[in-house]
C-alpha positions in Angstrom: -28.2 -4.2 6.9 -24.6 -4.3 5.7 -21.9 -6.7 7.0 -18.2 -6.3 6.4 -16.1 -9.4 6.0 -14.3 -9.0 9.4 -17.1 -7.4 11.4 -16.8 -10.2 14.0 -13.0 -9.9 14.3 -11.1 -8.1 17.1 -7.6 -6.9 16.5 -5.2 -5.4 19.1 -2.6 -3.2 17.6 0.5 -2.7 19.7 2.6 -1.7 16.7 4.0 1.7 15.8 5.4 3.5 12.7 4.0 2.3 9.4 4.1 -1.4 8.6 2.2 -2.8 11.6 -0.4 0.0 11.9 -1.2 -0.3 8.2 -2.1 -3.9 8.7 -4.4 -2.8 11.5 -6.0 -0.3 9.2 -6.5 -3.0 6.6 -8.6 -5.0 9.0 -10.5 -2.0 10.3 -11.5 -1.0 6.7 -12.9 -4.5 6.4 -15.0 -4.2 9.5 -12.8 -5.5 12.3 -12.8 -3.8 15.7 -9.2 -2.5 16.0 -8.0 -1.4 19.4 -4.7 0.6 19.1 -2.8 0.6 22.4 -0.2 3.4 22.9 1.9 4.5 25.8 0.3 7.4 27.6 3.4 9.7 27.3 5.3 8.4 24.3 2.5 7.4 22.0 3.4 6.5 18.4 6.6 8.1 17.3 5.0 9.0 13.9 2.9 11.7 15.7 6.2 13.6 16.0 7.1 13.2 12.3 5.6 16.4 11.1 5.8 18.7 8.1 7.0 22.2 8.8 3.4 23.5 8.6 2.1 20.9 11.1 2.6 23.1 14.2 -0.5 22.2 16.2 0.7 19.4 18.4 -2.9 18.7 19.6 -3.7 17.3 16.2 -2.6 14.0 14.6 0.3 14.2 12.2 -0.4 13.5 8.6 2.1 10.6 8.7 0.3 9.0 11.7 -3.1 9.5 10.0 -1.9 7.7 6.9 -2.0 4.3 8.5 -4.4 4.8 11.5 -8.1 4.7 10.5 -11.2 3.7 12.3 -9.3 2.5 15.4 -10.2 2.8 19.0 -7.3 4.4 20.9 -6.5 3.1 24.4 -3.6 4.7 26.3 -1.8 2.1 28.5 1.6 1.7 30.0 2.1 -2.0 29.9 4.8 -1.7 32.5 2.2 -0.7 35.1 0.3 -3.6 36.7 -3.1 -1.8 36.5 -2.7 -1.0 32.8 -1.4 -4.5 32.1 -4.5 -6.0 33.6 -6.7 -3.9 31.4 -4.6 -5.1 28.4 -5.1 -8.7 29.5 -8.8 -8.3 29.8 -9.0 -6.9 26.2 -6.8 -9.8 25.1 -9.2 -12.5 26.2 -11.6 -12.2 23.2 -9.1 -10.8 20.6 -8.5 -12.7 17.4 -5.2 -11.0 16.2 -2.5 -9.0 18.0 0.0 -6.9 16.1 3.4 -5.9 17.4 6.8 -4.7 16.3 8.9 -4.6 19.5 12.6 -4.8 19.3 14.2 -7.9 20.7 13.8 -8.1 24.5 11.1 -5.5 24.8 8.4 -8.1 24.4 9.8 -10.0 27.4 10.0 -6.8 29.5 6.4 -6.0 28.8 5.3 -9.6 29.2 3.8 -9.8 25.7 5.8 -12.8 24.4 3.7 -15.5 22.5 3.8 -17.8 25.5 2.5 -15.1 27.9 -0.2 -14.1 25.4 -1.3 -17.7 24.7 -1.8 -18.3 28.4 -4.6 -15.8 28.3 -5.9 -16.5 24.8 -4.7 -19.9 23.3 -6.3 -19.2 19.9 -4.7 -15.8 19.4 -3.0 -15.1 16.1 0.1 -12.9 16.6 1.5 -10.8 13.8 5.0 -9.8 14.5 7.3 -7.4 12.5 11.0 -7.3 13.1 13.8 -5.5 11.4 16.4 -8.2 10.7 14.7 -11.3 12.3 13.5 -12.3 15.7 17.0 -13.0 17.0 18.5 -9.7 15.9 18.2 -6.7 18.1 19.4 -4.2 15.5 17.0 -1.2 15.2 15.7 -1.0 11.6 14.1 1.8 9.7 12.9 1.7 6.1 15.9 3.7 4.9 18.3 1.3 6.5 16.7 -1.6 4.7 16.6 0.2 1.4 20.4 0.7 1.8 21.2 -2.9 2.9 19.1 -4.8 0.5 20.2 -3.3 -2.8 17.3 -0.9 -3.5 19.3 2.3 -3.0 22.3 1.1 -4.9 20.3 0.7 -8.1 17.9 3.7 -7.6 19.0 7.1 -8.9 21.1 8.2 -11.9 24.8 7.9 -12.6 25.1 11.5 -11.5 22.9 11.4 -8.4 24.5 8.5 -6.5 22.3 6.1 -4.5 18.8 7.5 -3.8 16.1 6.2 -1.4 12.6 5.9 -2.6 10.2 8.7 -1.5 7.7 6.2 0.1 8.7 3.9 2.9 8.3 1.0 0.4 10.0 -1.7 2.5 7.5 -1.0 5.3 4.6 -1.2 2.7 5.9 -4.5 1.3 6.4 -5.9 4.8 2.8 -5.0 5.7 1.5 -6.8 2.6 3.5 -9.9 3.6 2.1 -9.8 7.1 -1.5 -9.4 5.8 -1.0 -12.4 3.6 0.4 -14.5 6.5 -2.4 -13.5 8.8 -5.1 -14.2 6.3 -3.7 -17.6 5.7 -3.5 -18.2 9.5 -7.2 -17.2 9.7 -8.1 -19.7 7.1 -6.2 -22.5 8.8 -7.0 -21.5 12.4 -7.8 -24.5 14.5 -10.1 -24.2 17.4 -8.1 -23.3 20.5 -4.7 -23.2 18.7 -2.9 -19.9 18.1 -0.2 -19.0 15.6 2.7 -16.6 15.3 3.2 -15.0 11.9 6.5 -13.2 11.8 7.9 -11.0 9.0 11.2 -9.1 8.9 11.7 -6.0 6.9 14.9 -7.6 5.6 13.1 -10.7 4.3 10.3 -8.7 2.8 12.8 -6.4 1.0 14.9 -9.3 -0.4 11.7 -11.1 -1.6 10.7 -8.0 -3.5 13.9 -7.7 -5.6 12.0 -9.7 -8.3 13.6 -9.5 -11.8 16.6 -7.5 -10.5 17.5 -10.5 -8.2 17.1 -13.0 -11.0 19.2 -10.8 -13.4 22.0 -11.1 -10.8 21.4 -14.7 -9.7 21.3 -16.0 -13.3 23.5 -13.6 -15.2 25.7 -12.0 -12.5 24.3 -8.6 -13.7 24.7 -6.1 -10.9 22.0 -3.4 -11.5 23.4 0.1 -12.2 21.8 3.4 -11.5 20.0 4.2 -14.7 17.3 6.5 -13.4 13.8 5.4 -14.6 15.2 3.3 -17.4 14.6 -0.5 -17.5 17.6 -2.7 -17.9 15.7 -5.2 -20.1 13.3 -3.1 -22.1 13.6 0.0 -24.4 12.1 2.5 -24.8 10.9 2.2 -21.2 11.3 4.9 -18.6 13.0 7.5 -20.8 11.6 11.0 -20.0 10.4 13.1 -22.9 9.4 16.8 -22.8 6.5 17.9 -24.9 6.0 21.2 -26.8 4.0 22.6 -23.8 6.7 21.7 -21.3 5.0 18.6 -19.8 6.9 15.4 -19.2 5.8 11.9 -20.3 7.2 8.4 -20.5 6.6 5.2 -22.4 6.6 1.5 -21.4 7.2 -0.1 -24.9 7.2 -3.8 -23.9 6.6 -5.4 -27.3 7.5 -5.0 -31.0 3.8 -4.3 -31.7 3.8 -1.3 -29.3 7.0 0.0 -30.8 5.6 -0.2 -34.4 2.5 1.7 -33.3 4.6 4.4 -31.5 7.0 5.1 -34.4 4.2 4.9 -37.0 2.2 7.6 -35.1 5.3 9.7 -34.7 6.1 9.5 -38.5 9.2 7.5 -37.8 8.1 4.3 -39.6 11.6 3.6 -40.9 12.8 2.9 -37.3 10.7 -0.3 -37.1 12.8 -1.7 -40.0 16.1 -0.3 -38.8 18.4 -3.2 -37.6 19.4 -1.1 -34.6 15.7 -1.1 -33.4 14.0 -4.1 -35.0 13.9 -6.1 -31.7 13.8 -5.2 -28.0 17.3 -6.5 -27.5 18.7 -4.2 -30.2 16.7 -1.3 -28.8 18.2 -1.8 -25.4 21.7 -1.8 -26.9 20.9 1.4 -28.9 18.6 3.2 -26.6 20.5 6.5 -26.5 20.3 7.1 -30.2 16.7 5.9 -30.3 15.9 8.4 -27.6 17.1 11.3 -29.8 14.9 10.3 -32.7 11.8 10.0 -30.5 12.5 13.1 -28.5 12.8 15.3 -31.6 9.2 14.5 -32.6 7.7 14.5 -29.1 9.0 18.1 -28.6 6.8 19.3 -31.5 3.5 18.0 -30.0 1.5 18.9 -27.0 1.1 16.5 -24.1 -2.7 16.2 -24.4 -2.4 15.5 -28.1 0.2 12.8 -27.6 -1.6 11.1 -24.7 -5.0 11.1 -26.4 -3.7 9.8 -29.7 -1.4 7.1 -28.2 -4.1 5.8 -25.8 -6.4 5.4 -28.8 -3.7 3.1 -30.3 -3.2 1.3 -27.0 0.4 2.4 -26.6 1.5 2.4 -23.0 2.1 6.1 -22.3 1.7 8.3 -19.2 2.1 11.9 -18.2 4.4 12.3 -15.2 2.0 13.8 -12.6 2.6 15.4 -9.2 0.3 14.5 -6.4 -1.9 17.6 -6.8 -2.7 16.5 -10.3 -3.1 12.8 -9.2 -5.8 13.7 -6.7 -7.8 15.6 -9.3 -8.6 12.2 -10.8 -11.9 10.7 -9.5 -10.3 7.3 -9.5 -7.7 8.4 -7.0 -10.2 10.4 -5.0 -12.4 7.3 -4.7 -9.6 5.7 -2.7 -9.4 8.5 -0.1 -10.7 7.7 3.3 -11.6 10.6 5.7 -12.3 10.4 9.4 -13.0 13.3 11.8 -11.1 12.9 15.0 -11.3 15.5 17.8 -12.4 18.2 15.3 -9.6 17.3 12.8 -10.6 16.0 9.4 -7.9 13.3 8.9 -7.4 11.8 5.5 -5.5 8.9 4.0 -5.6 6.5 1.1 -7.2 3.1 1.5 -5.3 0.0 2.4 -7.6 -1.9 0.0 -7.2 -1.9 -3.7 -9.1 -5.1 -4.5 -12.8 -5.3 -5.5 -15.1 -8.2 -5.5 -16.0 -7.7 -9.2 -17.1 -11.3 -9.8 -19.9 -10.8 -7.4 -21.2 -7.5 -8.9 -23.9 -9.3 -10.9 -25.3 -10.7 -7.7 -25.4 -7.2 -6.2 -22.5 -7.7 -3.9 -20.7 -4.4 -4.0 -17.6 -3.1 -2.2 -17.1 0.6 -2.7 -15.5 3.2 -0.5 -14.9 0.6 2.3 -18.6 -0.5 2.5 -19.9 -3.9 1.7 -23.5 -4.8 0.9 -24.4 -8.4 0.1 -26.9 -9.9 -2.2 -28.4 -11.6 0.9 -29.1 -8.1 2.3 -30.7 -7.0 -1.0 -32.8 -10.1 -1.1 -33.8 -9.6 2.5 -35.0 -6.1 1.6 -37.2 -7.5 -1.1 -38.4 -10.3 1.2 -39.5 -7.8 3.8 -41.4 -5.6 1.4 -38.9 -2.9 0.7 -39.7 -1.5 -2.7 -37.3 -1.9 -5.6 -37.0 1.9 -5.7 -35.8 2.0 -2.1 -33.3 -0.8 -2.8 -32.0 1.2 -5.7 -31.7 4.3 -3.5 -29.7 2.2 -1.0 -27.4 1.1 -3.8 -26.9 4.7 -4.9 -26.1 5.8 -1.4 -23.4 3.2 -1.2 -21.9 4.2 -4.5 -21.9 7.9 -3.6 -20.6 7.3 -0.1 -23.6 8.8 1.7 -24.3 6.0 4.1 -23.7 7.0 7.7 -20.2 6.0 9.0 -19.8 5.1 12.6 -17.4 7.3 14.6 -14.4 5.7 16.3 -14.8 4.8 19.9 -12.5 6.1 22.6 -11.6 4.8 26.0 
């Protein structure tokens, strides 16, 4: 009854680590059949990246599980003729192939674009590299964070350079490859394939955003200022409440500043020449911090958050993940999959919703899609409105049966 957008799509995932596999999971969540091919002995290296408490090697690592969901697993050594022939047979009707081999390995394994297109001329190839197709340097997220400026500006004056706790360059690279492949799918001509290549380096540089423009236009080299924003104040300062909680503000306009200081009983600051504009607040952010902190320390976190949200002031409590995943909004983005007796979990690769179609009863919730056509088909074939409503409720409460992954 339901049909996901890529239900007729077949993806072969030869990639490992995070960026490539997360692209494969993106397509699998949207209905594609994703076949992940791994070496029988070596597998995906992320299955060896384990927390101290992950001692059972028969189970998937949490890291591996984070970007591998609803995939069929096929163990093949592409260096063996028999396994390579199995791979070629799977390739014949594939739409997309994902890879992240270092330079030269694709030739050794006979998975270059020219070899692949001999078997499947319309194949779309998504390729991830570290520093470009002609560079054989091995790249990990940390190396890219170091070489593209992210670490140099992340941290505090006391901490020195700090890497981000998520492999953000991998995540950004995956988004770039998804966008390229979706464009290639839209433009695909009958019988003509395409190679979409993204390097971690390019994805990182293209994500420097305002920090790049600050340098390119004003020769401003970003300094390590913790969570502070170089262009806005107060923005990123950390305040401690009466009950020991931490919160922060993103005061991006004079209107927000006026509301904040009025609520805190510091009305005079809005007229103070040192704080009357954002530019002046940036210059005088240290003294401004002391004024605000002195009042924040007298109020509870819940009181502050509740009152300021009522005033539409951008404020947030700084939460650890245990608190984050107490929120139903966060929990709705968790995807679980039982694999060999293990209940694996990860967050969805899909944050968008087709909200414009909701009035036409086209819903996408918890990775399931049901179209208005399906709803109308129910009515056409005599399904009572009550039963249709129950079906909609099942989708919203995630109780529709989910097909289990196939294995080979």
